[in-house]
C-alpha positions in Angstrom: 39.2 -45.9 -63.6 41.1 -43.0 -65.1 39.7 -39.6 -64.0 37.5 -37.7 -66.5 39.6 -35.2 -68.4 38.9 -32.0 -70.3 40.7 -29.4 -72.3 38.5 -26.5 -72.4 36.6 -26.3 -75.7 38.9 -28.6 -77.5 37.5 -31.7 -75.8 34.2 -31.3 -74.0 34.2 -32.2 -70.3 32.0 -34.7 -68.7 28.3 -34.0 -68.7 28.5 -33.0 -65.0 31.2 -30.5 -65.7 29.5 -29.1 -68.8 27.0 -27.1 -66.7 29.6 -25.9 -64.3 30.7 -22.2 -64.5 34.1 -21.8 -66.1 36.7 -19.9 -64.0 39.8 -18.7 -65.9 42.7 -17.7 -63.7 45.7 -15.8 -65.2 48.8 -16.2 -63.1 50.0 -18.9 -60.8 51.5 -16.7 -58.0 50.3 -16.4 -54.4 46.8 -15.2 -55.3 46.2 -17.4 -58.4 47.4 -20.5 -56.6 45.2 -19.8 -53.5 42.1 -19.4 -55.8 43.0 -22.8 -57.3 43.4 -24.5 -53.9 40.0 -23.1 -52.8 38.3 -24.2 -55.9 39.9 -27.6 -56.2 37.1 -30.4 -56.3 34.3 -27.8 -56.2 31.5 -27.6 -58.7 33.4 -25.2 -61.1 35.6 -25.7 -64.1 39.0 -24.1 -63.5 41.6 -23.2 -66.0 44.9 -21.8 -64.7 47.0 -20.1 -67.4 50.6 -19.0 -66.8 53.6 -18.4 -68.9 55.7 -20.4 -66.6 54.9 -24.0 -65.5 55.8 -23.3 -61.8 54.9 -21.2 -58.8 57.9 -19.0 -57.7 58.3 -18.1 -54.0 59.7 -14.6 -54.8 60.6 -13.6 -51.2 63.5 -16.0 -51.3 64.9 -15.0 -54.7 67.8 -13.2 -53.0 68.9 -16.6 -51.6 69.1 -17.9 -55.1 71.1 -14.9 -56.1 73.6 -15.3 -53.3 74.0 -19.1 -53.6 72.2 -20.1 -50.3 69.7 -22.3 -52.1 69.0 -23.5 -55.7 66.2 -22.6 -58.1 64.2 -25.7 -57.5 64.1 -24.9 -53.8 62.0 -21.8 -54.4 59.8 -23.0 -57.4 57.2 -25.7 -57.5 55.5 -27.2 -60.7 51.9 -26.0 -60.9 50.7 -29.3 -62.3 51.9 -31.2 -59.1 50.5 -28.5 -56.8 47.0 -28.1 -58.2 46.8 -29.8 -61.6 45.9 -33.2 -60.2 42.5 -31.9 -59.1 39.9 -33.4 -61.6 38.3 -29.9 -62.1 41.5 -27.9 -62.7 43.4 -27.7 -66.0 46.8 -26.1 -66.2 47.7 -24.4 -69.5 51.2 -23.0 -70.4 51.0 -19.7 -72.3 50.9 -15.9 -72.1 47.6 -14.1 -72.4 48.0 -11.4 -75.1 44.4 -10.1 -75.3 41.1 -10.0 -73.5 37.7 -9.6 -75.1 35.3 -8.6 -72.3 32.3 -8.3 -74.6 32.7 -12.0 -75.9 34.1 -13.1 -72.4 37.2 -14.6 -74.0 40.9 -14.5 -73.4 43.5 -14.9 -76.2 46.6 -16.8 -75.9 48.6 -19.3 -78.0 46.6 -18.2 -81.1 43.4 -19.4 -79.5 40.4 -17.8 -77.9 38.9 -19.4 -74.8 35.7 -18.4 -73.1 35.1 -17.8 -69.5 32.2 -17.2 -67.0 34.6 -15.7 -64.4 38.0 -14.2 -65.1 40.5 -13.7 -62.3 43.7 -11.7 -63.2 46.5 -12.5 -60.9 49.4 -11.8 -63.2 51.5 -9.9 -60.6 54.1 -7.3 -61.2 57.5 -6.7 -62.8 60.4 -4.3 -62.4 60.4 -0.7 -63.7 63.4 1.5 -64.4 61.3 4.7 -64.4 61.7 5.3 -68.1 65.2 4.1 -68.5 64.8 0.6 -69.9 68.4 0.9 -71.2 69.6 0.3 -67.7 67.9 -3.2 -67.5 70.8 -5.2 -69.1 73.4 -3.3 -67.0 71.6 -3.7 -63.6 69.5 -6.9 -63.6 66.3 -6.8 -61.5 65.3 -9.6 -59.2 61.8 -10.7 -60.2 62.3 -14.1 -61.8 64.6 -17.1 -61.4 66.8 -16.1 -64.4 67.4 -12.7 -62.8 68.7 -14.3 -59.6 70.9 -16.6 -61.7 72.3 -13.7 -63.6 73.2 -11.8 -60.5 74.9 -14.8 -59.0 76.7 -15.4 -62.3 78.0 -11.9 -62.6 79.2 -11.7 -59.0 81.0 -15.1 -59.0 82.5 -14.4 -62.4 83.9 -11.1 -61.0 85.5 -12.8 -58.0 87.0 -15.4 -60.3 88.6 -12.7 -62.4 89.7 -10.8 -59.3 91.5 -14.0 -58.1 93.7 -13.7 -61.3 94.1 -9.9 -61.4 97.4 -8.3 -60.4 96.1 -4.7 -60.7 94.9 -3.7 -57.2 92.5 -1.0 -58.5 90.8 -3.4 -60.8 90.6 -6.0 -58.0 88.8 -3.5 -55.9 86.5 -2.8 -58.7 85.7 -6.5 -59.2 85.0 -6.9 -55.6 82.4 -4.1 -55.5 78.6 -4.4 -55.9 76.0 -1.6 -56.0 72.4 -2.5 -55.1 69.8 0.1 -56.1 66.7 0.1 -53.8 66.6 0.0 -50.0 63.3 -1.8 -49.5 63.1 -5.3 -48.1 64.4 -6.9 -51.3 67.4 -4.6 -51.5 68.3 -4.9 -47.9 68.1 -8.7 -48.0 70.1 -8.9 -51.2 72.8 -6.5 -49.9 73.2 -8.2 -46.6 73.4 -11.7 -48.2 75.9 -10.6 -50.9 78.3 -9.0 -48.4 78.2 -12.1 -46.3 78.8 -14.4 -49.3 81.8 -12.3 -50.4 83.4 -12.3 -47.0 82.7 -16.0 -46.4 83.8 -17.1 -49.9 87.0 -15.0 -49.9 88.1 -16.2 -46.4 87.5 -19.9 -47.3 87.8 -20.4 -51.1 89.9 -17.7 -52.6 93.7 -17.5 -52.1 94.6 -14.1 -53.6 91.8 -11.9 -52.4 91.4 -9.7 -49.3 88.0 -9.7 -47.8 88.5 -6.2 -46.5 88.3 -4.9 -50.1 84.8 -6.3 -50.6 82.3 -3.5 -50.9 78.5 -3.5 -51.2 76.9 -0.2 -51.6 73.1 0.2 -51.1 71.5 3.2 -52.8 68.1 4.8 -52.6 66.5 8.2 -52.9 64.5 7.6 -49.6 65.6 8.9 -46.2 66.2 5.6 -44.7 66.3 1.8 -45.4 63.0 -0.1 -45.1 61.0 3.1 -45.3 57.7 1.4 -44.8 58.7 -0.1 -41.5 58.9 1.6 -38.1 61.9 4.0 -37.7 63.2 1.9 -34.9 63.4 -1.1 -37.1 65.0 0.8 -40.0 67.7 2.1 -37.6 68.3 -1.5 -36.4 68.5 -2.8 -40.0 70.8 0.0 -41.1 73.2 -0.5 -38.1 73.5 -4.2 -38.8 74.1 -3.6 -42.5 76.9 -1.2 -41.8 78.5 -3.4 -39.2 78.4 -6.2 -41.9 80.3 -3.9 -44.3 77.4 -2.5 -46.4 77.7 1.2 -47.3 74.5 3.1 -47.1 73.9 6.0 -49.6 70.4 7.4 -48.9 68.7 10.5 -50.4 70.6 9.9 -53.7 68.8 9.6 -57.0 70.3 7.4 -59.8 70.8 9.6 -62.7 72.6 7.1 -65.1 74.0 3.7 -65.3 76.7 2.6 -67.6 78.9 -0.5 -67.7 80.5 -0.7 -64.3 79.3 2.8 -63.3 76.3 4.3 -61.4 75.9 8.1 -61.5 74.1 9.6 -58.5 72.8 13.0 -57.4 72.4 13.5 -53.6 73.2 15.8 -50.7 76.9 15.7 -51.7 76.1 16.7 -55.3 76.9 14.5 -58.3 79.0 11.4 -57.6 79.8 8.2 -59.4 80.1 4.7 -58.0 82.2 2.1 -59.7 81.3 -1.6 -59.4 81.5 -4.8 -61.5 78.1 -5.9 -60.3 75.0 -3.7 -60.3 71.6 -5.0 -59.2 68.3 -3.2 -59.3 65.4 -3.7 -56.8 64.1 -0.1 -56.8 60.9 -0.1 -58.9 57.8 -2.2 -59.3 55.2 -2.0 -62.1 52.0 -3.9 -62.5 51.6 -6.5 -65.1 50.8 -5.2 -68.6 47.4 -6.9 -68.4 46.2 -3.9 -66.2 46.8 -1.4 -69.0 45.4 -3.8 -71.6 42.2 -4.3 -69.6 42.0 -0.6 -69.0 42.2 0.0 -72.8 39.5 -2.6 -73.4 37.0 -1.6 -70.8 37.9 1.9 -69.6 38.8 0.6 -66.1 40.8 3.1 -64.0 44.4 2.4 -63.1 46.8 4.1 -60.7 50.2 5.6 -61.4 51.8 2.2 -61.0 49.4 0.6 -63.6 47.4 -1.3 -61.0 43.6 -1.7 -61.6 41.4 0.3 -59.1 38.9 -2.4 -58.2 35.5 -2.5 -56.5 35.0 -3.9 -53.0 34.6 -7.4 -54.4 37.8 -7.1 -56.6 35.8 -6.6 -59.8 36.5 -3.8 -62.3 33.7 -1.3 -62.8 31.0 -2.5 -65.2 32.3 -6.0 -65.3 31.5 -8.1 -62.2 32.8 -11.2 -63.9 36.4 -9.9 -64.1 38.4 -9.7 -60.9 41.9 -8.4 -60.3 43.9 -9.6 -57.3 47.4 -9.5 -56.0 49.9 -7.0 -57.3 47.7 -6.2 -60.2 45.0 -4.5 -58.1 44.9 -1.3 -56.2 42.4 -2.1 -53.3 41.4 1.2 -51.7 38.4 -0.1 -49.7 40.4 -0.2 -46.4 39.9 1.5 -43.1 42.4 4.2 -43.9 41.9 4.4 -47.6 45.4 3.3 -48.4 46.0 0.5 -50.9 47.1 -2.9 -49.7 50.8 -3.7 -50.0 52.0 -5.9 -52.8 53.0 -8.8 -50.6 52.3 -12.4 -50.1 49.9 -12.1 -47.2 47.4 -9.7 -48.9 47.5 -11.8 -52.1 46.7 -15.0 -50.4 43.8 -13.4 -48.5 42.5 -11.8 -51.7 42.5 -15.1 -53.5 40.7 -16.9 -50.7 38.0 -14.3 -50.6 37.4 -14.2 -54.4 37.2 -17.9 -54.5 34.7 -17.9 -51.7 32.6 -15.2 -53.5 32.5 -17.3 -56.6 31.3 -20.4 -54.6 28.6 -18.2 -52.9 27.0 -16.5 -55.9 23.5 -16.8 -54.3 24.5 -16.5 -50.7 25.9 -13.9 -48.4 29.6 -13.3 -47.9 31.1 -10.9 -45.4 33.0 -8.0 -47.1 36.7 -8.5 -47.5 38.8 -7.5 -44.5 42.5 -7.7 -44.7 44.2 -9.2 -41.6 47.6 -7.5 -41.3 50.1 -9.9 -39.9 53.0 -7.4 -40.2 56.1 -7.3 -42.5 59.7 -8.5 -42.0 63.0 -8.6 -43.7 66.1 -10.6 -43.0 69.3 -8.5 -43.1 72.0 -11.0 -42.4 72.8 -14.4 -40.9 70.5 -14.9 -38.0 69.4 -11.3 -38.0 66.1 -10.0 -39.2 63.6 -7.2 -38.4 59.8 -7.8 -38.0 57.0 -5.4 -37.5 54.2 -7.6 -36.2 51.2 -5.2 -35.9 53.0 -2.9 -33.6 55.3 -5.5 -32.0 58.8 -4.7 -33.1 61.3 -7.5 -33.1 64.9 -7.6 -34.3 68.0 -9.8 -34.2 68.0 -13.5 -33.6 64.3 -13.5 -32.4 63.4 -11.6 -35.6 65.2 -14.2 -37.7 63.4 -17.1 -36.1 60.0 -15.4 -36.8 61.1 -14.7 -40.3 62.1 -18.3 -40.9 58.9 -19.7 -39.5 56.7 -17.3 -41.4 58.5 -18.0 -44.7 58.3 -21.8 -44.1 54.6 -21.4 -43.5 53.9 -19.4 -46.6 55.8 -21.8 -49.0 53.1 -23.7 -50.7 54.9 -26.9 -51.4 55.8 -29.3 -48.6 58.8 -30.7 -50.3 60.4 -27.3 -50.7 59.5 -26.5 -47.1 61.5 -29.5 -45.9 64.4 -28.9 -48.4 64.8 -25.3 -47.4 64.7 -26.1 -43.6 67.4 -28.7 -44.2 69.6 -26.3 -46.2 69.2 -23.5 -43.7 70.2 -25.9 -40.8 73.2 -27.1 -42.9 74.2 -23.5 -43.5 73.9 -22.7 -39.8 76.1 -25.8 -39.0 78.8 -25.4 -41.6 78.5 -21.8 -42.8 78.6 -23.2 -46.4 76.5 -22.2 -49.4 75.4 -25.1 -51.6 74.4 -23.3 -54.9 77.6 -21.4 -55.9 77.4 -22.3 -59.5 78.4 -20.2 -62.5 76.1 -21.3 -65.4 75.0 -19.9 -68.7 76.5 -17.4 -71.0 76.8 -13.7 -70.3 73.4 -12.0 -70.3 71.7 -15.3 -71.2 69.4 -14.9 -68.2 68.0 -11.5 -69.5 65.1 -11.1 -71.9 64.1 -14.8 -71.4 61.4 -16.1 -73.7 58.5 -17.6 -71.7 55.2 -19.2 -72.6 54.5 -22.1 -75.0 57.3 -23.0 -77.5 55.9 -25.0 -80.4 58.0 -27.8 -81.7 58.8 -27.7 -85.5 58.0 -30.6 -87.7 59.8 -30.5 -91.1 58.8 -32.7 -94.0 61.2 -35.6 -94.5 63.9 -35.3 -97.2 63.4 -37.3 -100.3 65.3 -40.5 -100.4 68.5 -40.4 -102.5 68.6 -42.7 -105.6 70.9 -45.8 -105.3 74.3 -45.4 -106.9 74.2 -46.0 -110.7 70.5 -45.3 -111.0 69.0 -42.1 -112.3 65.6 -41.0 -111.1 63.2 -40.2 -113.9 62.0 -36.6 -114.2 58.4 -36.0 -113.4 57.4 -35.9 -117.0 59.4 -38.9 -118.0 57.5 -42.1 -118.9 59.0 -45.6 -118.4 60.2 -47.2 -121.6 58.4 -50.2 -122.8 60.0 -53.6 -122.4 
């Protein structure tokens, strides 16, 4: 017998489900997906709304940008991951409004009611008031951004292969990465390795010594949230690989092929055909929207300041988790970092609290498993609760941790296979140039409605004249 199906209020669910509380989850990232897994086949109705139909493993986006893996290796369809549970409905769309008084969300021109609302819409990139820089320096938050970075870099190398002007060739073989956090360090290390490897093996006219990747940030050191010992180890490896570090330098302007900086050496300008941005993070716009609707407080980054149970003040039925929340109820009063580990633990605790409405639940306590970043081939740094590991051992720990966090088994196997192939052959499998220039920026997401046009009236056969509407047929 086919399983009972429901589609929110459009088709009533079975009688058993009719009385169950309705949980609406906005966002299918780490936190939202964990809530779905925890509530699957439980006595609750769950609706997961996302503007993409897949879960994206963001920590490996830099590998898509540098051609190590393909898009499908880091993204998994939500319907296959949790949509097969009989009590979970997946809907494609972007939530544009929230009505806390009516307990409804608005998306796709419809209003849907909820008993519990969980906002797990994540974060995006910010350019600190300079949105005009976005098309010149793509961020790295979604698949299309990684595709655009790869397309720009490979296209620059292809042009350099045909360029006789040595100065322009040097320009085409240059990359600037803004932001020296984990994402920036991983991207810079992977891009310099890609350029060196590709030029040695695949390009005939280029000199790998002319490749230049410059990592820029206003902070004192790379990986500023890690222990100084690990920062120094990462910096040393990046410099040995050929990455130029420009610290304590603020980006003042970005123009086509140019980045203007102010730093200890005064004003300077970098020239590069490829510019990437990993410097700023902003919370989803739903944080500001909910603050407007309810008066909920937000921090400087737009994150909702939540209660100990992740609810917003005055609305216990609305929870914010993951990158959208600023959870300050920690031992040291510092907010939890916007990483996969905290997001997964938040999602699990919120799901348990919904299932234990009338029972007791221990307060949320974050178990810090540490942080890590891969800097180059077989080299990573890991800060595991005071245990500092770098080099090959750090890379092994990094690989095991990321394989464990990947939510889809097929992707886990595929990534492991591709990593082993890359280790054995030193070849990258996804060096494709696809799409038109800038096609991957400003991507439209959400539900696209197909258009149905009325059929054209049939043409009259040759030699016949169609009567006008007011003409009457002649009598025989």
